[in-house]
C-alpha angles and dihedrals in degrees: 000000000000119000096257092051090046091050091051091046091050092049092050093049090054092048100042111010094161091062091060094059116084110212115215132177089244091050092054091049089051090050090049090053090051089049090052092050089052093049093249094135099162090051089048089057090047095050093045089049090053088054090055091053087063098037115011095188099065109126091192091061092049089048091053092047090051094047095047095044087053089055089050092049092244092138100168091052091045093052092045091052093046090049092051090050090053092047089056097043108022095162094060115106090198093054091046092048090049091056092047091049092047092051091049091050091048091053092048092050090050091050092052091052092055 
């Protein structure tokens, strides 16, 4: 890039940095995984949900929503997300195991509350 073009690009990035970032479904899923690893479970759900706005049939986003809602104790939302992931990708052992795990955790949490 020539120096004038670089100068203009640098000025634009300072003025409107958000416009320079292309948001993709995969990018939001990656951000949700980082959120999960940092213990930011509500943000993980939010980022994975943004991914689904762009591509509703992403099992990885549904998996992350399920996992993070489990961490938040939002069991109905976790089961619903795991179920949707399985609906989209019924042949996946990982997706099927996620639903089974989520259902077990939901039952255990209900037993503890009693």
